[in-house]
A tleap script that builds the chain and sets N, CA, C and O, in Angstrom:
source leaprc.protein.ff14SB
mol = sequence {
  NGLN VAL GLN LEU VAL GLU SER GLY GLY GLY
  LEU VAL GLN ALA GLY GLY SER LEU ARG LEU
  SER CYS ALA ALA SER GLY SER MET PHE GLY
  ILE ASN VAL MET GLY TRP TYR ARG GLN GLY
  PRO GLY LYS GLN ARG GLU LEU ILE ALA THR
  ILE THR ALA GLY GLY VAL THR ASN TYR ALA
  ASP SER VAL LYS SER ARG PHE SER ILE SER
  ARG ASP ASN ALA LYS ASN THR VAL TYR LEU
  GLU MET THR GLY LEU LYS PRO GLU ASP THR
  ALA VAL TYR TYR CYS SER VAL ASP ARG GLY
  PRO ARG ARG TYR TRP GLY GLN GLY THR GLN
  VAL THR VAL SER CSER
}
set mol.1.N position { 5.455 5.817 11.442 }
set mol.1.CA position { 6.083 6.518 10.331 }
set mol.1.C position { 5.221 6.419 9.088 }
set mol.1.O position { 4.521 5.430 8.874 }
set mol.2.N position { 5.283 7.456 8.278 }
set mol.2.CA position { 4.582 7.494 6.992 }
set mol.2.C position { 5.607 7.826 5.917 }
set mol.2.O position { 6.393 8.762 6.065 }
set mol.3.N position { 5.594 7.065 4.850 }
set mol.3.CA position { 6.472 7.327 3.712 }
set mol.3.C position { 5.625 7.833 2.545 }
set mol.3.O position { 4.533 7.329 2.280 }
set mol.4.N position { 6.154 8.836 1.863 }
set mol.4.CA position { 5.452 9.445 0.735 }
set mol.4.C position { 6.351 9.425 -0.492 }
set mol.4.O position { 7.526 9.784 -0.421 }
set mol.5.N position { 5.790 9.004 -1.609 }
set mol.5.CA position { 6.546 8.963 -2.858 }
set mol.5.C position { 5.754 9.695 -3.926 }
set mol.5.O position { 4.656 9.285 -4.304 }
set mol.6.N position { 6.340 10.800 -4.410 }
set mol.6.CA position { 5.694 11.586 -5.461 }
set mol.6.C position { 6.148 11.114 -6.837 }
set mol.6.O position { 7.231 10.549 -6.996 }
set mol.7.N position { 5.294 11.360 -7.822 }
set mol.7.CA position { 5.647 11.077 -9.209 }
set mol.7.C position { 4.835 11.990 -10.111 }
set mol.7.O position { 3.839 12.578 -9.688 }
set mol.8.N position { 5.271 12.101 -11.360 }
set mol.8.CA position { 4.497 12.841 -12.351 }
set mol.8.C position { 5.061 14.185 -12.746 }
set mol.8.O position { 4.520 14.843 -13.634 }
set mol.9.N position { 6.142 14.609 -12.105 }
set mol.9.CA position { 6.733 15.888 -12.494 }
set mol.9.C position { 7.415 15.795 -13.847 }
set mol.9.O position { 7.535 14.715 -14.427 }
set mol.10.N position { 7.860 16.942 -14.339 }
set mol.10.CA position { 8.560 16.947 -15.608 }
set mol.10.C position { 8.604 18.325 -16.224 }
set mol.10.O position { 8.331 19.331 -15.570 }
set mol.11.N position { 8.958 18.350 -17.508 }
set mol.11.CA position { 9.050 19.589 -18.264 }
set mol.11.C position { 7.834 19.713 -19.167 }
set mol.11.O position { 7.477 18.772 -19.877 }
set mol.12.N position { 7.203 20.875 -19.137 }
set mol.12.CA position { 6.007 21.094 -19.951 }
set mol.12.C position { 6.020 22.527 -20.454 }
set mol.12.O position { 6.573 23.414 -19.804 }
set mol.13.N position { 5.419 22.751 -21.600 }
set mol.13.CA position { 5.314 24.100 -22.132 }
set mol.13.C position { 4.193 24.864 -21.440 }
set mol.13.O position { 3.244 24.279 -20.918 }
set mol.14.N position { 4.326 26.166 -21.450 }
set mol.14.CA position { 3.280 27.018 -20.874 }
set mol.14.C position { 1.931 26.690 -21.514 }
set mol.14.O position { 1.822 26.502 -22.725 }
set mol.15.N position { 0.923 26.629 -20.670 }
set mol.15.CA position { -0.411 26.260 -21.135 }
set mol.15.C position { -0.687 24.776 -21.058 }
set mol.15.O position { -1.829 24.347 -21.227 }
set mol.16.N position { 0.330 23.994 -20.807 }
set mol.16.CA position { 0.178 22.547 -20.741 }
set mol.16.C position { -0.353 22.062 -19.405 }
set mol.16.O position { -0.705 22.850 -18.527 }
set mol.17.N position { -0.401 20.740 -19.277 }
set mol.17.CA position { -0.961 20.107 -18.082 }
set mol.17.C position { -0.031 19.008 -17.574 }
set mol.17.O position { 0.730 18.410 -18.335 }
set mol.18.N position { -0.111 18.764 -16.287 }
set mol.18.CA position { 0.588 17.656 -15.649 }
set mol.18.C position { -0.286 17.128 -14.523 }
set mol.18.O position { -1.106 17.853 -13.959 }
set mol.19.N position { -0.097 15.855 -14.207 }
set mol.19.CA position { -0.772 15.257 -13.067 }
set mol.19.C position { 0.266 14.662 -12.133 }
set mol.19.O position { 1.027 13.771 -12.511 }
set mol.20.N position { 0.285 15.170 -10.908 }
set mol.20.CA position { 1.185 14.647 -9.893 }
set mol.20.C position { 0.444 13.631 -9.023 }
set mol.20.O position { -0.745 13.776 -8.738 }
set mol.21.N position { 1.179 12.604 -8.611 }
set mol.21.CA position { 0.631 11.601 -7.704 }
set mol.21.C position { 1.544 11.479 -6.499 }
set mol.21.O position { 2.750 11.710 -6.592 }
set mol.22.N position { 0.965 11.119 -5.380 }
set mol.22.CA position { 1.738 10.896 -4.158 }
set mol.22.C position { 1.124 9.718 -3.416 }
set mol.22.O position { -0.009 9.783 -2.937 }
set mol.23.N position { 1.892 8.648 -3.333 }
set mol.23.CA position { 1.434 7.440 -2.661 }
set mol.23.C position { 2.000 7.396 -1.253 }
set mol.23.O position { 3.206 7.543 -1.052 }
set mol.24.N position { 1.129 7.193 -0.290 }
set mol.24.CA position { 1.529 7.106 1.108 }
set mol.24.C position { 1.538 5.654 1.550 }
set mol.24.O position { 0.706 4.855 1.120 }
set mol.25.N position { 2.484 5.324 2.410 }
set mol.25.CA position { 2.552 3.977 2.968 }
set mol.25.C position { 3.064 4.060 4.397 }
set mol.25.O position { 3.544 5.101 4.846 }
set mol.26.N position { 2.951 2.948 5.094 }
set mol.26.CA position { 3.394 2.915 6.477 }
set mol.26.C position { 2.212 2.933 7.416 }
set mol.26.O position { 1.184 2.314 7.142 }
set mol.27.N position { 2.350 3.636 8.516 }
set mol.27.CA position { 1.299 3.703 9.526 }
set mol.27.C position { 0.270 4.747 9.112 }
set mol.27.O position { 0.477 5.944 9.309 }
set mol.28.N position { -0.836 4.288 8.540 }
set mol.28.CA position { -1.828 5.197 7.976 }
set mol.28.C position { -2.960 5.516 8.941 }
set mol.28.O position { -3.839 6.314 8.615 }
set mol.29.N position { -2.956 4.908 10.121 }
set mol.29.CA position { -4.041 5.177 11.067 }
set mol.29.C position { -4.012 6.634 11.487 }
set mol.29.O position { -2.964 7.155 11.870 }
set mol.30.N position { -5.169 7.298 11.416 }
set mol.30.CA position { -5.251 8.681 11.860 }
set mol.30.C position { -4.875 9.707 10.820 }
set mol.30.O position { -4.799 10.898 11.119 }
set mol.31.N position { -4.633 9.254 9.581 }
set mol.31.CA position { -4.316 10.209 8.516 }
set mol.31.C position { -5.526 11.088 8.242 }
set mol.31.O position { -6.635 10.580 8.078 }
set mol.32.N position { -5.325 12.409 8.188 }
set mol.32.CA position { -6.422 13.314 7.875 }
set mol.32.C position { -6.094 14.135 6.636 }
set mol.32.O position { -6.423 13.733 5.520 }
set mol.33.N position { -5.459 15.260 6.820 }
set mol.33.CA position { -5.233 16.173 5.703 }
set mol.33.C position { -4.049 15.709 4.864 }
set mol.33.O position { -2.985 15.372 5.383 }
set mol.34.N position { -4.265 15.701 3.565 }
set mol.34.CA position { -3.181 15.484 2.607 }
set mol.34.C position { -3.079 16.747 1.753 }
set mol.34.O position { -4.087 17.400 1.483 }
set mol.35.N position { -1.881 17.084 1.337 }
set mol.35.CA position { -1.739 18.334 0.615 }
set mol.35.C position { -0.549 18.374 -0.312 }
set mol.35.O position { 0.282 17.467 -0.353 }
set mol.36.N position { -0.501 19.459 -1.052 }
set mol.36.CA position { 0.617 19.746 -1.945 }
set mol.36.C position { 1.158 21.137 -1.643 }
set mol.36.O position { 0.404 22.092 -1.453 }
set mol.37.N position { 2.481 21.223 -1.605 }
set mol.37.CA position { 3.198 22.473 -1.441 }
set mol.37.C position { 4.191 22.589 -2.592 }
set mol.37.O position { 4.448 21.615 -3.300 }
set mol.38.N position { 4.737 23.760 -2.770 }
set mol.38.CA position { 5.790 23.923 -3.769 }
set mol.38.C position { 6.819 24.942 -3.285 }
set mol.38.O position { 6.526 25.820 -2.473 }
set mol.39.N position { 8.020 24.795 -3.807 }
set mol.39.CA position { 9.088 25.734 -3.487 }
set mol.39.C position { 9.804 26.083 -4.783 }
set mol.39.O position { 10.498 25.254 -5.371 }
set mol.40.N position { 9.621 27.333 -5.220 }
set mol.40.CA position { 10.273 27.811 -6.423 }
set mol.40.C position { 11.679 28.284 -6.120 }
set mol.40.O position { 12.045 28.430 -4.954 }
set mol.41.N position { 12.472 28.525 -7.148 }
set mol.41.CA position { 13.857 28.979 -6.961 }
set mol.41.C position { 13.914 30.269 -6.146 }
set mol.41.O position { 13.288 31.266 -6.504 }
set mol.42.N position { 14.658 30.242 -5.068 }
set mol.42.CA position { 14.810 31.421 -4.235 }
set mol.42.C position { 13.583 31.817 -3.449 }
set mol.42.O position { 13.513 32.925 -2.917 }
set mol.43.N position { 12.608 30.914 -3.369 }
set mol.43.CA position { 11.365 31.240 -2.659 }
set mol.43.C position { 11.152 30.289 -1.494 }
set mol.43.O position { 11.775 29.232 -1.400 }
set mol.44.N position { 10.257 30.697 -0.618 }
set mol.44.CA position { 9.877 29.835 0.486 }
set mol.44.C position { 8.846 28.806 0.021 }
set mol.44.O position { 8.136 29.022 -0.962 }
set mol.45.N position { 8.776 27.707 0.727 }
set mol.45.CA position { 7.767 26.701 0.425 }
set mol.45.C position { 6.382 27.300 0.691 }
set mol.45.O position { 6.156 27.946 1.715 }
set mol.46.N position { 5.468 27.074 -0.245 }
set mol.46.CA position { 4.130 27.635 -0.104 }
set mol.46.C position { 3.066 26.558 -0.296 }
set mol.46.O position { 3.262 25.583 -1.021 }
set mol.47.N position { 1.943 26.762 0.372 }
set mol.47.CA position { 0.817 25.852 0.257 }
set mol.47.C position { 0.144 26.014 -1.100 }
set mol.47.O position { -0.094 27.131 -1.558 }
set mol.48.N position { -0.160 24.882 -1.739 }
set mol.48.CA position { -0.892 24.904 -2.996 }
set mol.48.C position { -2.326 24.458 -2.784 }
set mol.48.O position { -3.263 25.156 -3.171 }
set mol.49.N position { -2.497 23.305 -2.174 }
set mol.49.CA position { -3.842 22.769 -1.994 }
set mol.49.C position { -3.827 21.700 -0.916 }
set mol.49.O position { -2.827 21.013 -0.712 }
set mol.50.N position { -4.958 21.574 -0.228 }
set mol.50.CA position { -5.128 20.509 0.749 }
set mol.50.C position { -6.483 19.848 0.555 }
set mol.50.O position { -7.400 20.419 -0.035 }
set mol.51.N position { -6.582 18.630 1.066 }
set mol.51.CA position { -7.845 17.903 1.019 }
set mol.51.C position { -7.951 17.057 2.277 }
set mol.51.O position { -7.003 16.371 2.660 }
set mol.52.N position { -9.110 17.112 2.912 }
set mol.52.CA position { -9.317 16.326 4.122 }
set mol.52.C position { -9.750 14.909 3.759 }
set mol.52.O position { -10.027 14.605 2.598 }
set mol.53.N position { -9.802 14.056 4.768 }
set mol.53.CA position { -10.246 12.689 4.534 }
set mol.53.C position { -11.679 12.653 4.011 }
set mol.53.O position { -12.063 11.725 3.299 }
set mol.54.N position { -12.455 13.651 4.361 }
set mol.54.CA position { -13.836 13.726 3.896 }
set mol.54.C position { -13.996 14.419 2.560 }
set mol.54.O position { -15.112 14.536 2.054 }
set mol.55.N position { -12.897 14.881 1.977 }
set mol.55.CA position { -12.952 15.471 0.646 }
set mol.55.C position { -13.082 16.979 0.582 }
set mol.55.O position { -13.296 17.532 -0.497 }
set mol.56.N position { -12.957 17.654 1.710 }
set mol.56.CA position { -13.024 19.118 1.694 }
set mol.56.C position { -11.691 19.657 1.201 }
set mol.56.O position { -10.633 19.280 1.704 }
set mol.57.N position { -11.751 20.541 0.214 }
set mol.57.CA position { -10.533 21.052 -0.414 }
set mol.57.C position { -10.294 22.523 -0.103 }
set mol.57.O position { -11.214 23.270 0.232 }
set mol.58.N position { -9.033 22.913 -0.224 }
set mol.58.CA position { -8.635 24.296 -0.024 }
set mol.58.C position { -7.499 24.580 -0.999 }
set mol.58.O position { -6.612 23.746 -1.183 }
set mol.59.N position { -7.525 25.760 -1.628 }
set mol.59.CA position { -6.530 26.103 -2.629 }
set mol.59.C position { -5.920 27.475 -2.379 }
set mol.59.O position { -6.565 28.368 -1.830 }
set mol.60.N position { -4.677 27.624 -2.787 }
set mol.60.CA position { -4.073 28.951 -2.849 }
set mol.60.C position { -4.739 29.728 -3.974 }
set mol.60.O position { -5.118 29.155 -4.996 }
set mol.61.N position { -4.879 31.027 -3.784 }
set mol.61.CA position { -5.545 31.855 -4.791 }
set mol.61.C position { -4.842 31.761 -6.153 }
set mol.61.O position { -5.489 31.847 -7.197 }
set mol.62.N position { -3.535 31.587 -6.132 }
set mol.62.CA position { -2.763 31.597 -7.380 }
set mol.62.C position { -3.049 30.397 -8.276 }
set mol.62.O position { -2.737 30.424 -9.466 }
set mol.63.N position { -3.641 29.344 -7.712 }
set mol.63.CA position { -3.877 28.130 -8.505 }
set mol.63.C position { -5.333 27.717 -8.528 }
set mol.63.O position { -5.681 26.728 -9.173 }
set mol.64.N position { -6.185 28.446 -7.844 }
set mol.64.CA position { -7.559 28.001 -7.579 }
set mol.64.C position { -8.314 27.576 -8.838 }
set mol.64.O position { -9.010 26.561 -8.808 }
set mol.65.N position { -8.205 28.296 -9.909 }
set mol.65.CA position { -8.984 27.986 -11.106 }
set mol.65.C position { -8.259 27.043 -12.055 }
set mol.65.O position { -8.810 26.660 -13.087 }
set mol.66.N position { -7.016 26.662 -11.714 }
set mol.66.CA position { -6.208 25.873 -12.645 }
set mol.66.C position { -5.833 24.488 -12.117 }
set mol.66.O position { -5.649 23.555 -12.899 }
set mol.67.N position { -5.720 24.353 -10.807 }
set mol.67.CA position { -5.279 23.097 -10.215 }
set mol.67.C position { -6.441 22.426 -9.490 }
set mol.67.O position { -7.351 23.094 -8.998 }
set mol.68.N position { -6.397 21.106 -9.432 }
set mol.68.CA position { -7.431 20.345 -8.729 }
set mol.68.C position { -6.777 19.232 -7.915 }
set mol.68.O position { -6.001 18.436 -8.443 }
set mol.69.N position { -7.098 19.189 -6.631 }
set mol.69.CA position { -6.568 18.149 -5.749 }
set mol.69.C position { -7.640 17.096 -5.517 }
set mol.69.O position { -8.821 17.416 -5.384 }
set mol.70.N position { -7.226 15.857 -5.470 }
set mol.70.CA position { -8.144 14.761 -5.178 }
set mol.70.C position { -7.386 13.667 -4.440 }
set mol.70.O position { -6.157 13.679 -4.386 }
set mol.71.N position { -8.118 12.737 -3.883 }
set mol.71.CA position { -7.449 11.639 -3.168 }
set mol.71.C position { -8.252 10.368 -3.315 }
set mol.71.O position { -9.472 10.394 -3.479 }
set mol.72.N position { -7.549 9.263 -3.254 }
set mol.72.CA position { -8.154 7.934 -3.249 }
set mol.72.C position { -7.782 7.313 -1.912 }
set mol.72.O position { -6.660 6.838 -1.731 }
set mol.73.N position { -8.718 7.317 -0.984 }
set mol.73.CA position { -8.424 6.833 0.366 }
set mol.73.C position { -8.098 5.331 0.370 }
set mol.73.O position { -7.315 4.865 1.198 }
set mol.74.N position { -8.695 4.591 -0.546 }
set mol.74.CA position { -8.419 3.150 -0.610 }
set mol.74.C position { -6.976 2.886 -1.030 }
set mol.74.O position { -6.383 1.882 -0.635 }
set mol.75.N position { -6.415 3.787 -1.831 }
set mol.75.CA position { -5.039 3.630 -2.303 }
set mol.75.C position { -4.061 4.503 -1.529 }
set mol.75.O position { -2.861 4.486 -1.803 }
set mol.76.N position { -4.571 5.270 -0.559 }
set mol.76.CA position { -3.714 6.184 0.206 }
set mol.76.C position { -2.898 7.081 -0.726 }
set mol.76.O position { -1.702 7.287 -0.517 }
set mol.77.N position { -3.547 7.598 -1.732 }
set mol.77.CA position { -2.876 8.393 -2.753 }
set mol.77.C position { -3.582 9.733 -2.924 }
set mol.77.O position { -4.811 9.810 -2.915 }
set mol.78.N position { -2.794 10.773 -3.078 }
set mol.78.CA position { -3.327 12.100 -3.345 }
set mol.78.C position { -2.790 12.551 -4.705 }
set mol.78.O position { -1.647 12.267 -5.066 }
set mol.79.N position { -3.637 13.256 -5.444 }
set mol.79.CA position { -3.302 13.693 -6.785 }
set mol.79.C position { -3.391 15.216 -6.887 }
set mol.79.O position { -4.124 15.861 -6.138 }
set mol.80.N position { -2.632 15.771 -7.825 }
set mol.80.CA position { -2.752 17.186 -8.148 }
set mol.80.C position { -2.793 17.306 -9.661 }
set mol.80.O position { -1.796 17.082 -10.347 }
set mol.81.N position { -3.961 17.663 -10.166 }
set mol.81.CA position { -4.143 17.886 -11.598 }
set mol.81.C position { -3.861 19.357 -11.871 }
set mol.81.O position { -4.525 20.238 -11.324 }
set mol.82.N position { -2.873 19.616 -12.721 }
set mol.82.CA position { -2.458 20.990 -13.002 }
set mol.82.C position { -2.716 21.305 -14.472 }
set mol.82.O position { -2.218 20.611 -15.359 }
set mol.83.N position { -3.483 22.336 -14.719 }
set mol.83.CA position { -3.761 22.776 -16.083 }
set mol.83.C position { -3.379 24.241 -16.235 }
set mol.83.O position { -3.168 24.947 -15.249 }
set mol.84.N position { -3.293 24.689 -17.489 }
set mol.84.CA position { -2.948 26.079 -17.719 }
set mol.84.C position { -1.650 26.492 -17.049 }
set mol.84.O position { -1.553 27.581 -16.485 }
set mol.85.N position { -0.657 25.624 -17.112 }
set mol.85.CA position { 0.594 25.884 -16.395 }
set mol.85.C position { 1.308 27.112 -16.934 }
set mol.85.O position { 1.298 27.392 -18.133 }
set mol.86.N position { 1.930 27.837 -16.009 }
set mol.86.CA position { 2.656 29.068 -16.321 }
set mol.86.C position { 4.115 28.914 -15.903 }
set mol.86.O position { 4.423 28.096 -15.036 }
set mol.87.N position { 5.013 29.686 -16.503 }
set mol.87.CA position { 6.422 29.592 -16.071 }
set mol.87.C position { 6.599 29.824 -14.574 }
set mol.87.O position { 7.496 29.243 -13.964 }
set mol.88.N position { 5.769 30.653 -13.983 }
set mol.88.CA position { 5.883 30.907 -12.543 }
set mol.88.C position { 5.434 29.725 -11.686 }
set mol.88.O position { 5.596 29.751 -10.466 }
set mol.89.N position { 4.879 28.704 -12.303 }
set mol.89.CA position { 4.551 27.483 -11.575 }
set mol.89.C position { 5.768 26.562 -11.426 }
set mol.89.O position { 5.697 25.539 -10.745 }
set mol.90.N position { 6.870 26.928 -12.059 }
set mol.90.CA position { 8.092 26.132 -11.950 }
set mol.90.C position { 8.541 26.061 -10.493 }
set mol.90.O position { 8.722 27.087 -9.838 }
set mol.91.N position { 8.715 24.846 -9.998 }
set mol.91.CA position { 9.055 24.640 -8.593 }
set mol.91.C position { 9.261 23.152 -8.338 }
set mol.91.O position { 8.967 22.308 -9.185 }
set mol.92.N position { 9.770 22.860 -7.159 }
set mol.92.CA position { 9.731 21.493 -6.654 }
set mol.92.C position { 8.421 21.354 -5.878 }
set mol.92.O position { 8.127 22.153 -4.989 }
set mol.93.N position { 7.657 20.354 -6.217 }
set mol.93.CA position { 6.361 20.126 -5.595 }
set mol.93.C position { 6.481 18.994 -4.576 }
set mol.93.O position { 7.020 17.925 -4.863 }
set mol.94.N position { 5.966 19.259 -3.388 }
set mol.94.CA position { 6.045 18.305 -2.286 }
set mol.94.C position { 4.629 17.924 -1.839 }
set mol.94.O position { 3.752 18.781 -1.729 }
set mol.95.N position { 4.423 16.649 -1.590 }
set mol.95.CA position { 3.161 16.284 -0.963 }
set mol.95.C position { 3.378 16.156 0.541 }
set mol.95.O position { 4.496 15.949 1.012 }
set mol.96.N position { 2.295 16.283 1.266 }
set mol.96.CA position { 2.356 16.212 2.720 }
set mol.96.C position { 1.165 15.440 3.243 }
set mol.96.O position { 0.103 15.386 2.623 }
set mol.97.N position { 1.377 14.846 4.401 }
set mol.97.CA position { 0.315 14.115 5.096 }
set mol.97.C position { 0.369 14.508 6.566 }
set mol.97.O position { 1.433 14.502 7.185 }
set mol.98.N position { -0.788 14.850 7.113 }
set mol.98.CA position { -0.882 15.149 8.543 }
set mol.98.C position { -1.419 13.931 9.269 }
set mol.98.O position { -2.491 13.415 8.951 }
set mol.99.N position { -0.661 13.489 10.240 }
set mol.99.CA position { -1.092 12.361 11.085 }
set mol.99.C position { -0.950 12.820 12.533 }
set mol.99.O position { 0.152 12.898 13.076 }
set mol.100.N position { -2.098 13.122 13.140 }
set mol.100.CA position { -2.036 13.711 14.468 }
set mol.100.C position { -1.332 15.057 14.387 }
set mol.100.O position { -1.617 15.847 13.487 }
set mol.101.N position { -0.428 15.327 15.300 }
set mol.101.CA position { 0.270 16.613 15.307 }
set mol.101.C position { 1.462 16.679 14.348 }
set mol.101.O position { 2.105 17.721 14.221 }
set mol.102.N position { 1.748 15.576 13.685 }
set mol.102.CA position { 2.949 15.520 12.869 }
set mol.102.C position { 2.620 15.615 11.387 }
set mol.102.O position { 1.611 15.078 10.931 }
set mol.103.N position { 3.478 16.301 10.637 }
set mol.103.CA position { 3.355 16.405 9.178 }
set mol.103.C position { 4.533 15.688 8.540 }
set mol.103.O position { 5.694 15.916 8.881 }
set mol.104.N position { 4.197 14.826 7.612 }
set mol.104.CA position { 5.206 14.091 6.862 }
set mol.104.C position { 5.325 14.690 5.460 }
set mol.104.O position { 4.356 15.206 4.904 }
set mol.105.N position { 6.543 14.610 4.901 }
set mol.105.CA position { 6.811 15.186 3.584 }
set mol.105.C position { 7.362 14.131 2.638 }
set mol.105.O position { 8.063 13.204 3.044 }
set mol.106.N position { 7.024 14.300 1.359 }
set mol.106.CA position { 7.671 13.516 0.335 }
set mol.106.C position { 9.005 14.149 -0.040 }
set mol.106.O position { 9.395 15.186 0.497 }
set mol.107.N position { 9.691 13.500 -0.972 }
set mol.107.CA position { 11.023 13.967 -1.357 }
set mol.107.C position { 10.966 15.093 -2.384 }
set mol.107.O position { 11.967 15.767 -2.626 }
set mol.108.N position { 9.808 15.295 -2.981 }
set mol.108.CA position { 9.642 16.367 -3.958 }
set mol.108.C position { 9.792 15.887 -5.381 }
set mol.108.O position { 10.538 14.948 -5.658 }
set mol.109.N position { 9.077 16.537 -6.285 }
set mol.109.CA position { 9.195 16.251 -7.712 }
set mol.109.C position { 9.257 17.576 -8.461 }
set mol.109.O position { 8.477 18.490 -8.193 }
set mol.110.N position { 10.182 17.669 -9.391 }
set mol.110.CA position { 10.416 18.926 -10.108 }
set mol.110.C position { 9.388 19.113 -11.213 }
set mol.110.O position { 9.120 18.204 -11.999 }
set mol.111.N position { 8.823 20.303 -11.253 }
set mol.111.CA position { 7.953 20.716 -12.360 }
set mol.111.C position { 8.578 21.954 -12.977 }
set mol.111.O position { 8.812 22.952 -12.296 }
set mol.112.N position { 8.843 21.878 -14.266 }
set mol.112.CA position { 9.436 22.996 -14.983 }
set mol.112.C position { 8.526 23.377 -16.144 }
set mol.112.O position { 8.184 22.539 -16.978 }
set mol.113.N position { 8.142 24.643 -16.188 }
set mol.113.CA position { 7.248 25.139 -17.238 }
set mol.113.C position { 8.027 26.117 -18.105 }
set mol.113.O position { 8.486 27.157 -17.632 }
set mol.114.N position { 8.168 25.773 -19.370 }
set mol.114.CA position { 8.908 26.638 -20.279 }
set mol.114.C position { 7.962 27.603 -20.983 }
set mol.114.O position { 6.800 27.293 -21.243 }
set mol.115.N position { 8.498 28.778 -21.280 }
set mol.115.CA position { 7.667 29.809 -21.925 }
set mol.115.C position { 7.717 29.694 -23.441 }
set mol.115.O position { 7.079 30.480 -24.142 }
savepdb mol mol.pdb
quit
């Protein structure tokens, strides 16, 4: 089992920045891809960014120039640096970890961007 705990969400004005963190614990053997997803009101959960154990990153087009994903393998933690936030970025943000064929999810952290 892998447990994920997100932190760093909150309320921010448009144009502002936030940094989300997600600490993983439990059985970490075989952990590869870590990522961030979000689910806005009335929308489906969507991929925001992923990062492999070797540091290869992938981003959704909607956030590519504004968000940055990173990870600290020694701390089993993945980060999402968000800049230039827009009201449409308002969502619950979830981190994920892939271990073998299974994907684990955090409980989510709310990000609200006011106009």
